[in-house]
MIDRENVO-36730 format. One record per residue (C-alpha): residue number from 1; z, y, x. Coordinates in steps of 0.001 Angstrom, whole numbers. Each point is the difference from the previous one (the first is absolute). Example, Ala and Ser with C-alpha at 12.3 -4.5 7.8 and 13.67 -1.06 7.14 Angstrom:
% MIDRENVO-36730
<num=1 | w=7800 | v=-4500 | u=12300>
<num=2 | w=-660 | v=3440 | u=1370>
This chain:
% MIDRENVO-36730
<num=1 | w=71522 | v=124919 | u=60770>
<num=2 | w=-1806 | v=-3261 | u=1103>
<num=3 | w=22 | v=1245 | u=3720>
<num=4 | w=3828 | v=594 | u=-264>
<num=5 | w=515 | v=-3257 | u=-1432>
<num=6 | w=-2112 | v=-1749 | u=2625>
<num=7 | w=1937 | v=1957 | u=2812>
<num=8 | w=3476 | v=-1146 | u=-1698>
<num=9 | w=-1131 | v=-3566 | u=-43>
<num=10 | w=-1221 | v=95 | u=3556>
<num=11 | w=3191 | v=1763 | u=1293>
<num=12 | w=2177 | v=-2699 | u=-1713>
<num=13 | w=-2037 | v=-2772 | u=1616>
<num=14 | w=-156 | v=1555 | u=3362>
<num=15 | w=2643 | v=2448 | u=756>
<num=16 | w=2950 | v=-737 | u=-2313>
<num=17 | w=3335 | v=-1155 | u=1473>
<num=18 | w=-395 | v=-3565 | u=-1351>
<num=19 | w=-3346 | v=-550 | u=1919>
<num=20 | w=1849 | v=1695 | u=3057>
<num=21 | w=2883 | v=-2481 | u=-68>
<num=22 | w=-2108 | v=-2930 | u=-375>
<num=23 | w=-2390 | v=1035 | u=2730>
<num=24 | w=2850 | v=381 | u=2182>
<num=25 | w=1318 | v=-3332 | u=-769>
<num=26 | w=-3454 | v=-1651 | u=680>
<num=27 | w=-340 | v=1928 | u=3047>
<num=28 | w=3371 | v=-1260 | u=1395>
<num=29 | w=-642 | v=-3645 | u=-1070>
<num=30 | w=-3380 | v=121 | u=1922>
<num=31 | w=1868 | v=1485 | u=2940>
<num=32 | w=2861 | v=-2446 | u=76>
<num=33 | w=-2484 | v=-2864 | u=-249>
<num=34 | w=-2264 | v=1092 | u=2609>
<num=35 | w=3048 | v=453 | u=2425>
<num=36 | w=994 | v=-3702 | u=-705>
<num=37 | w=-3566 | v=-1404 | u=376>
<num=38 | w=-368 | v=2101 | u=3223>
<num=39 | w=3323 | v=-1535 | u=1473>
<num=40 | w=-1219 | v=-3421 | u=-1228>
<num=41 | w=-3319 | v=340 | u=2090>
<num=42 | w=1947 | v=1397 | u=3017>
<num=43 | w=2307 | v=-3139 | u=-213>
<num=44 | w=-2875 | v=-2371 | u=-514>
<num=45 | w=-1605 | v=1435 | u=3272>
<num=46 | w=3191 | v=135 | u=1913>
<num=47 | w=773 | v=-3747 | u=-795>
<num=48 | w=-3913 | v=-877 | u=899>
<num=49 | w=-194 | v=-1431 | u=-3574>
<num=50 | w=-3243 | v=2179 | u=-144>
<num=51 | w=-2170 | v=1108 | u=2744>
<num=52 | w=-1747 | v=3471 | u=25>
<num=53 | w=-2229 | v=907 | u=3096>
<num=54 | w=1318 | v=3235 | u=1633>
<num=55 | w=2319 | v=848 | u=-2937>
<num=56 | w=623 | v=3861 | u=-175>
<num=57 | w=3357 | v=1593 | u=514>
<num=58 | w=679 | v=104 | u=-3752>
<num=59 | w=93 | v=-3701 | u=-3>
<num=60 | w=2256 | v=-539 | u=3216>
<num=61 | w=2899 | v=2483 | u=-1130>
<num=62 | w=2433 | v=-561 | u=-2835>
<num=63 | w=742 | v=3747 | u=83>
<num=64 | w=-3623 | v=782 | u=-854>
<num=65 | w=458 | v=-1804 | u=-3320>
<num=66 | w=1783 | v=2985 | u=-1100>
<num=67 | w=-3032 | v=2171 | u=479>
<num=68 | w=-1504 | v=-2252 | u=-2650>
<num=69 | w=2561 | v=1002 | u=-2607>
<num=70 | w=-241 | v=3709 | u=615>
<num=71 | w=-3656 | v=184 | u=-27>
<num=72 | w=-230 | v=-1211 | u=-3560>
<num=73 | w=2896 | v=1968 | u=-985>
<num=74 | w=-1675 | v=3463 | u=1570>
<num=75 | w=-3415 | v=-877 | u=-1470>
């Protein structure tokens, strides 16, 4: 009896639809925030507001900022 109650509590906390919806919202906000931050960093480098020695291709191309969003969503 104790084990089934424990498994039911774990299910409600980790695998319920409510938990799924909350985690989807959090992941979406993280992805959106990281996309905006990535674009801001690219803009700061483009306008020479900040200087990075030999920036990678991810910091030179605006299209690369889209990869940031999808990487959070896919994980």
